[in-house]
FISE-593180 format. One record per atom (N, C-alpha, C): residue number from 1; residue in three letters; chain; x, y, z. Coordinates in steps of 0.02 Angstrom, whole numbers, plus 32768, in hexadecimal, padded with zeros to 4 digits. Layout:
! FISE-593180
 seq type mol    u    v    w
 NUM  ala   A    X    Y    Z
...
! end
This chain:
! FISE-593180
 seq type mol    u    v    w
   1  met   A 9FF5 A9C9 D27B
   1  met   A A045 A9BF D25D
   1  met   A A079 A9BE D28A
   2  ser   A A0AB A98D D28A
   2  ser   A A0D7 A978 D2B7
   2  ser   A A10F A9BE D2BF
   3  ala   A A130 A9C0 D2E7
   3  ala   A A15A A9FB D2EA
   3  ala   A A19A A9E7 D2C4
   4  his   A A1BE AA0C D2AF
   4  his   A A20D A9FC D27E
   4  his   A A23A A9E8 D2B1
   5  lys   A A25E A9B8 D2AE
   5  lys   A A295 A9A9 D2E1
   5  lys   A A2D6 A9D8 D2C3
   6  val   A A2E0 AA02 D2FA
   6  val   A A32C AA1E D2EF
   6  val   A A358 AA1D D32B
   7  leu   A A398 AA06 D30B
   7  leu   A A3D8 A9F1 D33D
   7  leu   A A3F8 AA39 D34D
   8  leu   A A3F9 AA52 D388
   8  leu   A A425 AA93 D391
   8  leu   A A461 AA84 D3BF
   9  ala   A A49F AA7F D390
   9  ala   A A4DE AA61 D3AF
   9  ala   A A505 AAB0 D3BE
  10  gly   A A529 AAA6 D401
  10  gly   A A559 AAD7 D411
  10  gly   A A53A AAF2 D44C
  11  glu   A A54A AB4A D463
  11  glu   A A539 AB77 D48C
  11  glu   A A53B AB5B D4D6
  12  ser   A A572 AB44 D4E0
  12  ser   A A57A AB2E D528
  12  ser   A A5BE AB2E D543
  13  trp   A A5D9 AB41 D572
  13  trp   A A61A AB48 D58F
  13  trp   A A628 AB31 D5CF
  14  val   A A665 AB2A D5EA
  14  val   A A677 AB25 D634
  14  val   A A6A7 AB55 D638
  15  ser   A A69F AB91 D66D
  15  ser   A A6CA ABC2 D681
  15  ser   A A6EB ABA3 D6C6
  16  thr   A A72A ABB7 D6DA
  16  thr   A A747 ABA6 D716
  16  thr   A A77D ABE3 D72D
  17  ser   A A773 ABF0 D762
  17  ser   A A790 AC2B D78E
  17  ser   A A7B9 AC08 D7BD
  18  thr   A A7EF AC3F D7D4
  18  thr   A A814 AC2A D808
  18  thr   A A80F AC75 D838
  19  his   A A7F4 AC62 D870
  19  his   A A7E9 ACA0 D8A1
  19  his   A A817 AC96 D8DD
  20  ile   A A849 ACCA D8DE
  20  ile   A A87F ACE3 D8FC
  20  ile   A A868 AD14 D93F
  21  lys   A A874 ACED D986
  21  lys   A A85B AD1E D9BD
  21  lys   A A89F AD21 D9E7
  22  gly   A A8CB AD55 D9DC
  22  gly   A A904 AD51 D9FF
  22  gly   A A92A AD11 D9F9
  23  phe   A A940 AD01 DA2C
  23  phe   A A96B ACB7 DA14
  23  phe   A A949 AC7A D9FD
  24  asp   A A90A AC70 D9FC
  24  asp   A A8DD AC44 D9F6
  24  asp   A A8C7 AC49 D9A0
  25  gln   A A8BB AC15 D98A
  25  gln   A A88B AC09 D941
  25  gln   A A874 ABDB D940
  26  phe   A A83A ABE4 D912
  26  phe   A A80C ABA1 D90A
  26  phe   A A7E4 AB9E D8B0
  27  pro   A A7DE AB78 D89B
  27  pro   A A7C1 AB75 D84C
  27  pro   A A787 AB74 D84A
  28  thr   A A761 AB80 D827
  28  thr   A A718 AB6D D821
  28  thr   A A700 AB67 D7CA
  29  ala   A A6CF AB3A D7B9
  29  ala   A A6C6 AB3F D774
  29  ala   A A67F AB48 D773
  30  thr   A A658 AB59 D73F
  30  thr   A A620 AB69 D735
  30  thr   A A605 AB49 D6F2
  31  tyr   A A5C8 AB38 D6E9
  31  tyr   A A5AF AB31 D6A1
  31  tyr   A A574 AB59 D67D
  32  his   A A576 AB69 D648
  32  his   A A55C ABA4 D62D
  32  his   A A540 AB79 D5ED
  33  thr   A A509 AB99 D5D4
  33  thr   A A4DD AB94 D595
  33  thr   A A4C9 ABDA D577
  34  gly   A A4C7 ABD4 D536
  34  gly   A A4C7 AC23 D51C
  34  gly   A A487 AC26 D4E7
  35  ala   A A45F ABE2 D4E6
  35  ala   A A426 ABDB D4C6
  35  ala   A A3E0 ABEA D4DC
  36  asp   A A3D7 ABFD D534
  36  asp   A A3B3 ABE6 D554
  36  asp   A A372 AC1D D536
  37  glu   A A386 AC5A D521
  37  glu   A A349 AC82 D50A
  37  glu   A A337 AC6D D4CB
  38  leu   A A355 AC45 D4A2
  38  leu   A A341 AC37 D464
  38  leu   A A31B ABF0 D46D
  39  leu   A A32C ABC9 D496
  39  leu   A A2FF AB90 D4A7
  39  leu   A A2BC AB9F D4CA
  40  ala   A A2C5 ABCF D4ED
  40  ala   A A283 ABE1 D505
  40  ala   A A257 ABF9 D4D6
  41  ala   A A272 AC1D D4AC
  41  ala   A A24D AC51 D475
  41  ala   A A22B AC1A D445
  42  leu   A A255 ABE0 D433
  42  leu   A A23A ABAD D3FA
  42  leu   A A214 AB76 D417
  43  lys   A A200 AB7E D459
  43  lys   A A1DA AB46 D47C
  43  lys   A A19D AB4C D46B
  44  gly   A A172 AB0F D45B
  44  gly   A A13C AB14 D44E
  44  gly   A A11E AB27 D407
  45  gly   A A148 AB24 D3E1
  45  gly   A A138 AB54 D390
  45  gly   A A13F AB04 D372
  46  pro   A A14E AB19 D324
  46  pro   A A151 AADD D2EF
  46  pro   A A18C AAC4 D2F5
  47  leu   A A1C0 AACD D31D
  47  leu   A A202 AAB0 D32C
  47  leu   A A205 AA8F D36F
  48  asp   A A224 AA43 D365
  48  asp   A A237 AA24 D397
  48  asp   A A287 AA24 D391
  49  val   A A29C AA4D D3D1
  49  val   A A2E8 AA50 D3C4
  49  val   A A303 AA2C D3FD
  50  arg   A A337 A9FD D3EC
  50  arg   A A34F A9DB D414
  50  arg   A A3A9 AA14 D418
  51  phe   A A3A9 AA10 D462
  51  phe   A A3EA AA41 D468
  51  phe   A A418 AA0C D483
  52  met   A A461 AA14 D450
  52  met   A A495 A9E6 D463
  52  met   A A4CC AA0D D479
  53  pro   A A4E2 AA1D D4B7
  53  pro   A A510 AA47 D4CD
  53  pro   A A558 AA2D D4B4
  54  ser   A A590 AA58 D4AD
  54  ser   A A5BB AA4E D487
  54  ser   A A5E9 AA0F D4AC
  55  his   A A5EE AA16 D4EC
  55  his   A A604 A9CB D50D
  55  his   A A5EE A98D D4F9
  56  ala   A A5B1 A98C D4F3
  56  ala   A A58E A956 D4D9
  56  ala   A A594 A946 D48E
  57  ala   A A598 A97A D466
  57  ala   A A598 A96C D425
  57  ala   A A5D7 A952 D40F
  58  gln   A A614 A958 D429
  58  gln   A A64F A93A D40E
  58  gln   A A64A A8EC D407
  59  ala   A A614 A8C4 D432
  59  ala   A A613 A888 D432
  59  ala   A A5D5 A886 D411
  60  asp   A A59E A89C D422
  60  asp   A A560 A897 D40F
  60  asp   A A542 A8B7 D3D3
  61  phe   A A560 A8E0 D3AF
  61  phe   A A541 A8FB D371
  61  phe   A A546 A8B9 D33E
  62  pro   A A510 A8C3 D312
  62  pro   A A508 A87C D2E4
  62  pro   A A54D A86B D2BC
  63  gln   A A554 A82C D2B7
  63  gln   A A591 A81B D291
  63  gln   A A577 A7F3 D251
  64  ser   A A53B A7FF D22F
  64  ser   A A52C A7E5 D1FC
  64  ser   A A4F7 A80F D1D2
  65  leu   A A4F7 A80C D194
  65  leu   A A4C9 A832 D17B
  65  leu   A A482 A81F D18E
  66  glu   A A477 A7E9 D18A
  66  glu   A A435 A7D9 D1A8
  66  glu   A A41E A7EC D1E4
  67  ala   A A45E A7F0 D215
  67  ala   A A435 A816 D24F
  67  ala   A A427 A852 D24E
  68  met   A A45A A87F D222
  68  met   A A43C A8C8 D213
  68  met   A A405 A8D1 D1F6
  69  gln   A A3F3 A89C D1D8
  69  gln   A A3B2 A8A0 D1A6
  69  gln   A A37F A89E D1D3
  70  glu   A A385 A88B D217
  70  glu   A A349 A88D D243
  70  glu   A A32B A8C0 D25E
  71  tyr   A A357 A8FB D244
  71  tyr   A A345 A93C D258
  71  tyr   A A34A A96D D217
  72  asp   A A300 A991 D21B
  72  asp   A A2ED A9B6 D1E8
  72  asp   A A321 AA01 D1DF
  73  ala   A A344 AA01 D212
  73  ala   A A37E AA39 D209
  73  ala   A A3A9 AA35 D240
  74  ile   A A3E7 AA47 D23F
  74  ile   A A41E AA49 D267
  74  ile   A A42E AA89 D266
  75  val   A A447 AAAB D2B2
  75  val   A A45F AAE5 D2B8
  75  val   A A495 AAEA D2E5
  76  leu   A A4D3 AB07 D2CA
  76  leu   A A50D AB07 D2E9
  76  leu   A A523 AB53 D2F9
  77  ser   A A51C AB4C D33E
  77  ser   A A51E AB95 D36A
  77  ser   A A558 AB8F D393
  78  asp   A A58C ABB0 D38A
  78  asp   A A5CB ABC1 D3B7
  78  asp   A A5E6 AB77 D3CB
  79  ile   A A5EF AB5A D397
  79  ile   A A617 AB22 D3A8
  79  ile   A A640 AB0C D36A
  80  gly   A A680 AB0A D387
  80  gly   A A6BF AB0A D358
  80  gly   A A6BC AAB7 D327
  81  ala   A A6E2 AAC7 D2EF
  81  ala   A A6E8 AA7C D2D1
  81  ala   A A710 AA53 D2E3
  82  asn   A A741 AA5D D317
  82  asn   A A762 AA32 D336
  82  asn   A A733 A9FC D359
  83  thr   A A6FC AA10 D384
  83  thr   A A6CC A9F6 D3A9
  83  thr   A A6B4 A9BF D381
  84  leu   A A6A2 A9CA D33F
  84  leu   A A67D A9A1 D311
  84  leu   A A6AB A96E D2F7
  85  leu   A A6F3 A984 D2D5
  85  leu   A A71C A95E D2CE
  85  leu   A A743 A925 D2F9
  86  leu   A A747 A939 D330
  86  leu   A A770 A90A D35F
  86  leu   A A747 A8E7 D39A
  87  his   A A71E A8C0 D382
  87  his   A A6F2 A887 D3A5
  87  his   A A730 A86A D3CF
  88  pro   A A709 A860 D414
  88  pro   A A744 A841 D449
  88  pro   A A75A A800 D42E
  89  asp   A A744 A7E2 D40C
  89  asp   A A769 A7A8 D3F3
  89  asp   A A799 A7B7 D3C8
  90  thr   A A797 A7DC D39C
  90  thr   A A7DE A807 D37D
  90  thr   A A80D A81E D3A0
  91  trp   A A7EF A85C D3CE
  91  trp   A A822 A88A D3F1
  91  trp   A A84B A850 D430
  92  ile   A A823 A823 D44F
  92  ile   A A837 A7FE D493
  92  ile   A A857 A7BC D475
  93  lys   A A835 A797 D443
  93  lys   A A841 A756 D438
  93  lys   A A860 A753 D3F7
  94  ser   A A874 A78E D3D0
  94  ser   A A89F A78B D38D
  94  ser   A A877 A751 D355
  95  lys   A A82C A74C D35E
  95  lys   A A813 A732 D32F
  95  lys   A A7E9 A74E D2F2
  96  pro   A A7E7 A73B D2C7
  96  pro   A A7C0 A764 D286
  96  pro   A A775 A768 D29C
  97  thr   A A757 A7A4 D287
  97  thr   A A715 A7B7 D293
  97  thr   A A6FB A7D9 D25D
  98  pro   A A6B8 A7D5 D24A
  98  pro   A A697 A809 D20E
  98  pro   A A6BA A84B D212
  99  asn   A A6BF A86E D1D1
  99  asn   A A6C4 A8B6 D1DA
  99  asn   A A681 A8D0 D1DE
 100  arg   A A665 A8E7 D20F
 100  arg   A A621 A90E D221
 100  arg   A A61A A94F D1EB
 101  leu   A A652 A976 D1DE
 101  leu   A A655 A9AF D1B8
 101  leu   A A643 A996 D167
 102  arg   A A65A A95D D155
 102  arg   A A649 A952 D10F
 102  arg   A A603 A938 D119
 103  leu   A A5F1 A914 D145
 103  leu   A A5B1 A8F4 D143
 103  leu   A A587 A924 D149
 104  leu   A A580 A96B D173
 104  leu   A A558 A99D D167
 104  leu   A A54B A9B0 D11B
 105  arg   A A583 A9A7 D0FB
 105  arg   A A576 A9C5 D0BE
 105  arg   A A55B A98F D08C
 106  asp   A A559 A94F D095
 106  asp   A A528 A922 D080
 106  asp   A A4F1 A932 D087
 107  tyr   A A4D2 A940 D0CE
 107  tyr   A A49A A943 D0EE
 107  tyr   A A47B A97B D0C5
 108  val   A A4A3 A9B5 D0BC
 108  val   A A480 A9E0 D097
 108  val   A A476 A9DE D059
 109  arg   A A4A6 A9C1 D032
 109  arg   A A49B A9B6 CFE8
 109  arg   A A46A A981 CFD8
 110  glu   A A453 A95B D002
 110  glu   A A41E A932 D006
 110  glu   A A3D4 A948 D017
 111  gly   A A3DB A98D D025
 111  gly   A A39D A9AB D03B
 111  gly   A A397 A9C9 D086
 112  gly   A A3CF A9B9 D0AA
 112  gly   A A3C3 A9CA D0ED
 112  gly   A A3CF AA14 D0F5
 113  ala   A A3B6 AA38 D13B
 113  ala   A A3BF AA80 D13D
 113  ala   A A3F0 AA88 D171
 114  leu   A A41B AAAB D15E
 114  leu   A A45A AAC9 D198
 114  leu   A A455 AB06 D1A8
 115  leu   A A46A AB22 D1E4
 115  leu   A A46C AB65 D1F3
 115  leu   A A4A2 AB68 D225
 116  met   A A4C9 ABA4 D21A
 116  met   A A4F6 ABBF D249
 116  met   A A4E1 AC03 D266
 117  phe   A A4F2 AC06 D2AD
 117  phe   A A4E6 AC42 D2C8
 117  phe   A A525 AC4E D2F3
 118  gly   A A528 AC9A D2EE
 118  gly   A A576 ACAE D2FD
 118  gly   A A583 ACAE D346
 119  gly   A A5B7 ACB9 D352
 119  gly   A A5DB ACAB D39C
 119  gly   A A629 ACB1 D399
 120  tyr   A A644 ACA6 D3D7
 120  tyr   A A695 ACA0 D3DD
 120  tyr   A A6A5 AC5B D3B9
 121  tyr   A A678 AC2E D3B3
 121  tyr   A A68B ABF2 D390
 121  tyr   A A666 ABDC D35E
 122  ser   A A658 AC10 D330
 122  ser   A A63D ABFD D2F9
 122  ser   A A65A AC21 D2BC
 123  phe   A A650 AC09 D286
 123  phe   A A673 AC23 D245
 123  phe   A A6B9 AC1E D252
 124  gln   A A6DC AC4D D263
 124  gln   A A730 AC39 D263
 124  gln   A A736 AC4C D2BA
 125  gly   A A71D AC7D D2C6
 125  gly   A A713 AC90 D319
 125  gly   A A761 ACAD D33C
 126  ile   A A75E ACA1 D378
 126  ile   A A77F ACD3 D39C
 126  ile   A A7CE ACB9 D39D
 127  asn   A A7FC ACD4 D389
 127  asn   A A847 ACB7 D374
 127  asn   A A841 AC8B D337
 128  gly   A A80B AC92 D308
 128  gly   A A805 AC53 D2E0
 128  gly   A A80B AC06 D2EE
 129  gly   A A7E1 AC06 D33A
 129  gly   A A7DB ABC5 D348
 129  gly   A A7AE AB8D D32E
 130  ala   A A76C ABB8 D322
 130  ala   A A72D AB95 D309
 130  ala   A A749 AB6E D2BE
 131  arg   A A769 AB86 D29F
 131  arg   A A78C AB6A D267
 131  arg   A A761 AB4B D242
 132  tyr   A A72F AB71 D221
 132  tyr   A A705 AB4F D1F4
 132  tyr   A A71E AB64 D1A8
 133  his   A A752 AB83 D1AB
 133  his   A A772 AB91 D150
 133  his   A A78A AB5F D145
 134  lys   A A778 AB64 D107
 134  lys   A A799 AB1E D0DB
 134  lys   A A789 AAD3 D0EC
 135  thr   A A73B AADA D103
 135  thr   A A72E AA99 D110
 135  thr   A A6E8 AA94 D0F0
 136  ala   A A6D6 AA58 D100
 136  ala   A A696 AA37 D0D0
 136  ala   A A653 AA6C D0E9
 137  val   A A650 AA78 D132
 137  val   A A616 AAA2 D147
 137  val   A A622 AAE3 D121
 138  glu   A A65E AB0E D11F
 138  glu   A A65B AB4D D0F2
 138  glu   A A649 AB43 D0AD
 139  glu   A A656 AAFF D08B
 139  glu   A A647 AAF7 D040
 139  glu   A A5F6 AB07 D042
 140  ile   A A5CF AAE7 D085
 140  ile   A A587 AAF7 D05F
 140  ile   A A56A AB2B D084
 141  leu   A A582 AB4F D0A1
 141  leu   A A56C AB98 D0C5
 141  leu   A A56B ABCC D08A
 142  pro   A A53B ABF9 D090
 142  pro   A A529 AC30 D05B
 142  pro   A A56B AC5D D064
 143  val   A A59E AC4E D09D
 143  val   A A5D2 AC86 D09E
 143  val   A A617 AC63 D0B0
 144  ser   A A63D AC83 D095
 144  ser   A A679 AC6F D0B4
 144  ser   A A69F AC96 D0E6
 145  cys   A A6C2 AC5D D112
 145  cys   A A6EF AC7C D142
 145  cys   A A727 AC9A D134
 146  leu   A A742 ACCD D169
 146  leu   A A77C ACE4 D15F
 146  leu   A A7B3 ACAD D189
 147  pro   A A7FD ACBC D175
 147  pro   A A82E AC88 D185
 147  pro   A A841 AC9A D1D5
 148  val   A A831 ACD4 D1E0
 148  val   A A841 ACFF D225
 148  val   A A80B AD04 D256
 149  asp   A A813 AD22 D28F
 149  asp   A A7E0 AD26 D2C8
 149  asp   A A7B0 AD58 D29B
 150  asp   A A775 AD42 D291
 150  asp   A A744 AD6F D272
 150  asp   A A709 AD93 D29C
 151  arg   A A71B AD97 D2DE
 151  arg   A A6FA ADB3 D308
 151  arg   A A6F1 AE0C D2FD
 152  val   A A6BF AE22 D2FE
 152  val   A A6C0 AE6C D2FD
 152  val   A A692 AE86 D33E
 153  glu   A A6AE AE9D D35F
 153  glu   A A68D AEB4 D3AD
 153  glu   A A678 AEF8 D39D
 154  val   A A63F AF06 D3AA
 154  val   A A628 AF4C D3A6
 154  val   A A5F9 AF68 D3EE
 155  pro   A A635 AF73 D427
 155  pro   A A60D AF86 D45C
 155  pro   A A5E7 AFC6 D471
 156  glu   A A5F2 AFFA D424
 156  glu   A A5BB B026 D42A
 156  glu   A A578 B014 D40A
 157  ser   A A576 AFE1 D3FB
 157  ser   A A53B AFB8 D3D8
 157  ser   A A527 AFCD D393
 158  phe   A A4EF AF98 D370
 158  phe   A A4E6 AFC9 D332
 158  phe   A A4A9 AF9F D317
 159  leu   A A482 AFCB D2E6
 159  leu   A A44D AFB3 D2D5
 159  leu   A A446 AF80 D297
 160  pro   A A422 AF4E D297
 160  pro   A A428 AF1D D254
 160  pro   A A409 AF45 D218
 161  val   A A419 AF3A D1E9
 161  val   A A3EE AF66 D1AD
 161  val   A A3D1 AF1E D170
 162  val   A A3A1 AF24 D17A
 162  val   A A369 AEEF D14A
 162  val   A A381 AF03 D108
 163  thr   A A38D AED5 D0D6
 163  thr   A A3A0 AED6 D09E
 163  thr   A A374 AEB4 D06B
 164  gly   A A355 AE7E D08F
 164  gly   A A320 AE59 D061
 164  gly   A A2E3 AE78 D05C
 165  ser   A A2BE AE4B D02E
 165  ser   A A281 AE5C D029
 165  ser   A A256 AE48 D057
 166  ser   A A221 AE71 D066
 166  ser   A A1F6 AE70 D0AB
 166  ser   A A1C7 AE24 D0A5
 167  asp   A A1CE AE18 D05E
 167  asp   A A1A5 ADD6 D05B
 167  asp   A A1D0 AD96 D055
 168  his   A A20F ADA4 D06A
 168  his   A A225 AD61 D077
 168  his   A A211 AD3B D0B3
 169  pro   A A202 ACFD D0A5
 169  pro   A A1F0 ACE5 D0E5
 169  pro   A A220 ACE7 D130
 170  ile   A A262 ACE5 D12E
 170  ile   A A288 ACEF D15B
 170  ile   A A27B AD31 D17C
 171  leu   A A262 AD71 D157
 171  leu   A A25A ADAB D166
 171  leu   A A205 ADC9 D180
 172  ala   A A1E8 AD95 D167
 172  ala   A A1A4 ADAB D176
 172  ala   A A184 ADBA D1B4
 173  gly   A A162 ADF4 D1B8
 173  gly   A A156 AE0C D1F7
 173  gly   A A18A AE33 D227
 174  leu   A A1C8 AE32 D20E
 174  leu   A A1F3 AE4C D23F
 174  leu   A A1FF AE9D D22D
 175  gly   A A1E6 AEB4 D207
 175  gly   A A1F5 AEFC D1F0
 175  gly   A A239 AF06 D1E6
 176  thr   A A24C AF47 D1E2
 176  thr   A A28F AF65 D1D3
 176  thr   A A2B3 AF80 D221
 177  glu   A A293 AF9B D258
 177  glu   A A2B0 AFA8 D291
 177  glu   A A2C0 AF6B D2B8
 178  trp   A A306 AF51 D2B6
 178  trp   A A31D AF19 D2E9
 178  trp   A A344 AF39 D325
 179  pro   A A34B AF1A D364
 179  pro   A A367 AF43 D397
 179  pro   A A3AF AF2E D38A
 180  met   A A3D4 AF5B D3AB
 180  met   A A422 AF57 D3AE
 180  met   A A447 AF0B D3BC
 181  leu   A A48A AF14 D394
 181  leu   A A4AA AEE1 D39F
 181  leu   A A4F1 AEF1 D3BD
 182  leu   A A51F AEBB D3D4
 182  leu   A A55C AED0 D3F7
 182  leu   A A59D AEB5 D3D9
 183  gly   A A580 AE95 D3A0
 183  gly   A A5B5 AE7D D387
 183  gly   A A5B5 AE3A D348
 184  phe   A A5E5 AE21 D325
 184  phe   A A5C2 ADEC D2EF
 184  phe   A A60E ADD3 D2D2
 185  asn   A A603 AD8D D2B8
 185  asn   A A641 AD72 D292
 185  asn   A A639 AD98 D247
 186  glu   A A671 ADA9 D230
 186  glu   A A67C ADBF D1E5
 186  glu   A A67F AD85 D1BB
 187  val   A A668 AD8B D18A
 187  val   A A664 AD52 D147
 187  val   A A65D AD7E D113
 188  val   A A66B AD4E D0DD
 188  val   A A660 AD65 D093
 188  val   A A633 AD38 D075
 189  val   A A600 AD76 D054
 189  val   A A5BC AD44 D033
 189  val   A A5DB AD22 CFF3
 190  lys   A A5C1 ACEA CFF7
 190  lys   A A5CE ACC7 CFA7
 190  lys   A A599 ACD4 CF6D
 191  asp   A A5AE ACD2 CF2A
 191  asp   A A588 ACDC CEF5
 191  asp   A A540 ACB9 CEF0
 192  gly   A A50C ACCE CEF3
 192  gly   A A4CC ACB4 CEF2
 192  gly   A A4A7 ACB4 CF37
 193  ala   A A4CB ACBE CF66
 193  ala   A A4B4 ACCE CFA2
 193  ala   A A47C AD06 CFA5
 194  glu   A A456 AD03 CFD5
 194  glu   A A426 AD37 CFDF
 194  glu   A A43C AD5C D020
 195  val   A A441 AD98 D026
 195  val   A A448 ADCB D067
 195  val   A A411 ADE9 D088
 196  leu   A A403 ADD6 D0B8
 196  leu   A A3B5 ADE7 D0D1
 196  leu   A A3BE AE24 D100
 197  ala   A A403 AE2A D11A
 197  ala   A A40D AE5C D150
 197  ala   A A44D AE66 D151
 198  thr   A A46C AEA1 D162
 198  thr   A A4B1 AEB8 D16B
 198  thr   A A4C1 AED1 D1A9
 199  val   A A4F8 AED4 D1BC
 199  val   A A501 AF17 D1F8
 199  val   A A50F AF40 D1DF
 200  ser   A A513 AF80 D206
 200  ser   A A511 AFBC D1F2
 200  ser   A A539 AFD2 D1C0
 201  thr   A A53E B00E D1A3
 201  thr   A A569 B030 D172
 201  thr   A A5AB B036 D19A
 202  asp   A A5A9 B049 D1D8
 202  asp   A A5E4 B065 D1F2
 202  asp   A A61B B02B D1F8
 203  tyr   A A5F6 AFF9 D1F7
 203  tyr   A A620 AFA6 D1E5
 203  tyr   A A623 AF8F D1AF
 204  gly   A A614 AFA7 D181
 204  gly   A A620 AF8C D12C
 204  gly   A A5E5 AF74 D11A
 205  ser   A A5A2 AF72 D13A
 205  ser   A A574 AF4D D11E
 205  ser   A A57C AF15 D122
 206  leu   A A5A9 AEED D148
 206  leu   A A5BC AE99 D144
 206  leu   A A57A AE84 D150
 207  pro   A A56E AE39 D13A
 207  pro   A A54F AE14 D13F
 207  pro   A A52B AE05 D18F
 208  leu   A A4EB AE06 D18E
 208  leu   A A4D5 ADE9 D1D4
 208  leu   A A4AE ADAC D1C3
 209  leu   A A481 ADB2 D19A
 209  leu   A A44F AD77 D185
 209  leu   A A44E AD74 D13E
 210  val   A A463 AD2B D134
 210  val   A A46C AD13 D0EA
 210  val   A A453 ACD1 D0E4
 211  ser   A A427 ACBA D0A9
 211  ser   A A40F AC8F D0A1
 211  ser   A A430 AC69 D056
 212  gly   A A430 AC29 D057
 212  gly   A A446 AC05 D007
 212  gly   A A42E ABC5 D010
 213  thr   A A44A AB9B CFD1
 213  thr   A A440 AB58 CFCF
 213  thr   A A47B AB3B CFB4
 214  tyr   A A46D AAFF CFBD
 214  tyr   A A4AC AAC1 CFAB
 214  tyr   A A482 AA88 CF9A
 215  gly   A A49D AA76 CF65
 215  gly   A A47A AA37 CF52
 215  gly   A A429 AA39 CF54
 216  lys   A A40C AA0A CF74
 216  lys   A A3BB AA01 CF7F
 216  lys   A A3B1 AA27 CFC1
 217  gly   A A3DA AA48 CFF2
 217  gly   A A3CD AA5E D030
 217  gly   A A3D4 AAB5 D033
 218  arg   A A3C9 AACD D065
 218  arg   A A3CD AB10 D06C
 218  arg   A A402 AB25 D0A8
 219  thr   A A425 AB61 D0AC
 219  thr   A A444 AB75 D0DB
 219  thr   A A433 ABB0 D0EA
 220  val   A A43F ABC4 D12D
 220  val   A A43F AC09 D152
 220  val   A A46C AC1F D182
 221  val   A A492 AC55 D174
 221  val   A A4B9 AC6E D1B2
 221  val   A A49F ACAF D1D0
 222  trp   A A4A3 ACB9 D213
 222  trp   A A497 ACEF D233
 222  trp   A A4D4 AD00 D260
 223  thr   A A4F5 AD39 D24B
 223  thr   A A536 AD42 D259
 223  thr   A A54D AD5D D2A3
 224  ser   A A515 AD70 D2C3
 224  ser   A A519 AD91 D310
 224  ser   A A4FA AD47 D339
 225  asp   A A4F8 AD62 D36B
 225  asp   A A4EB AD22 D3AE
 225  asp   A A489 AD20 D3AC
 226  val   A A482 ACE8 D3D3
 226  val   A A450 ACCA D3E8
 226  val   A A41D ACE7 D435
 227  gly   A A468 AD03 D454
 227  gly   A A460 AD1E D495
 227  gly   A A491 AD4C D4AD
 228  pro   A A4A5 AD4F D4E8
 228  pro   A A4D3 AD82 D503
 228  pro   A A517 AD57 D4EB
 229  his   A A55B AD85 D4DC
 229  his   A A552 ADBD D4E7
 229  his   A A542 ADF3 D4A9
 230  trp   A A547 ADD5 D46F
 230  trp   A A541 ADFE D431
 230  trp   A A4F3 AE11 D42F
 231  leu   A A4C9 ADF0 D44D
 231  leu   A A482 AE01 D451
 231  leu   A A472 AE13 D489
 232  pro   A A45B AE5C D499
 232  pro   A A449 AE7A D4DB
 232  pro   A A3FE AE5D D4EE
 233  pro   A A3F8 AE76 D527
 233  pro   A A3AD AE68 D53D
 233  pro   A A37B AE8D D50E
 234  glu   A A382 AEB7 D4F5
 234  glu   A A34C AED7 D4C2
 234  glu   A A344 AEB9 D490
 235  phe   A A37D AE9A D47E
 235  phe   A A361 AE70 D435
 235  phe   A A335 AE1E D44C
 236  ile   A A349 AE0A D484
 236  ile   A A327 ADCC D497
 236  ile   A A2DC ADD6 D4B1
 237  ala   A A2D7 AE13 D4C6
 237  ala   A A28B AE2A D4D3
 237  ala   A A264 AE4C D49E
 238  trp   A A28C AE58 D465
 238  trp   A A26C AE64 D422
 238  trp   A A23C AE3A D409
 239  gln   A A1FA AE59 D3F5
 239  gln   A A1B8 AE27 D3D9
 239  gln   A A1D7 ADF3 D3A7
 240  gly   A A203 AE0D D387
 240  gly   A A220 ADE7 D33D
 240  gly   A A25A ADBF D35B
 241  tyr   A A26D ADB2 D38E
 241  tyr   A A2AD AD80 D3A6
 241  tyr   A A288 AD33 D38A
 242  lys   A A254 AD1D D3AF
 242  lys   A A247 ACE0 D3A1
 242  lys   A A231 ACDD D355
 243  lys   A A21C AD0C D32D
 243  lys   A A20C ACF6 D2DF
 243  lys   A A24C AD00 D2B4
 244  leu   A A27D AD28 D2CB
 244  leu   A A2B5 AD20 D2AF
 244  leu   A A2DD ACEB D2A8
 245  phe   A A2ED ACBA D2D7
 245  phe   A A300 AC82 D2D8
 245  phe   A A2DB AC4B D2C7
 246  glu   A A28F AC4E D2DC
 246  glu   A A271 AC15 D2C2
 246  glu   A A259 AC16 D27A
 247  gln   A A261 AC4D D254
 247  gln   A A24F AC54 D208
 247  gln   A A289 AC42 D1E3
 248  gln   A A2C4 AC57 D205
 248  gln   A A309 AC40 D1E5
 248  gln   A A300 ABEC D1E7
 249  ile   A A2F9 ABD1 D20B
 249  ile   A A2F1 AB89 D21D
 249  ile   A A2BA AB64 D1E5
 250  leu   A A285 AB80 D1E0
 250  leu   A A24C AB62 D1C9
 250  leu   A A253 AB65 D17F
 251  trp   A A27D ABA3 D162
 251  trp   A A298 ABB7 D123
 251  trp   A A2C4 AB88 D10C
 252  ala   A A2EC AB7A D12B
 252  ala   A A32A AB50 D11E
 252  ala   A A310 AB04 D119
 253  ile   A A2E3 AAEF D137
 253  ile   A A2C3 AAB5 D132
 253  ile   A A296 AAA7 D0EB
 254  gly   A A281 AAEC D0D9
 254  gly   A A250 AAE9 D09F
 254  gly   A A20A AAF8 D0AD
 255  arg   A A1F3 AB11 D0EE
 255  arg   A A1BE AB26 D0FF
 255  arg   A A1B8 AB73 D0E4
 256  asp   A A1B1 AB86 D0A7
 256  asp   A A1A8 ABC6 D08F
 256  asp   A A170 ABEB D0A3
! end
């Protein structure tokens, strides 16, 4: 059986620094990706993952329902709504282009799978900048986004609490003892969604892993990260790391 095609969009950024040495100064720029550990874990399994970094997604993310339907699942991870809304033709040339947030809604309604993983530009994000609140993507997710900065930083760490049944396909073989995490995005569970894991009671047992449906399709959210900084090395080294994300995607595709 051929592998399921998955598009993972986001998880990249460029950092700039200014180095000052007495009278003199010079700038440097560095490029970073945040999905290296996840991509390595998923390699060679039942998923054929195409990684589309954020700077490429602005122009290259699918612009039609038919192009989206070439993928069995689409994952948005640490990529803000503006990147998908402002294609260069619109941003630079003032030309109309398709609304890719609405196309994602159509994609799921027609049977597609959409997942959103947490980060500084997921859900509503840092300073509210991810901006998925009141969009077509929020409509199809199993959770609602806050209208404000939704990050919850937990520098002392917390342990996830598994609330779903152990026989749920997403949780199969993961047990109940998961490694610590260092933060997450706060969201509100929608009616009819299934909460599979929460953060600790110290932080109000807010949702961590939630599954749902929309039209003919399925959606899943993981409100923490897929790598540093909210995911410490201990979580990435955990034997359940690969299963956790692979099984989320497979369930969303419909491979129960």
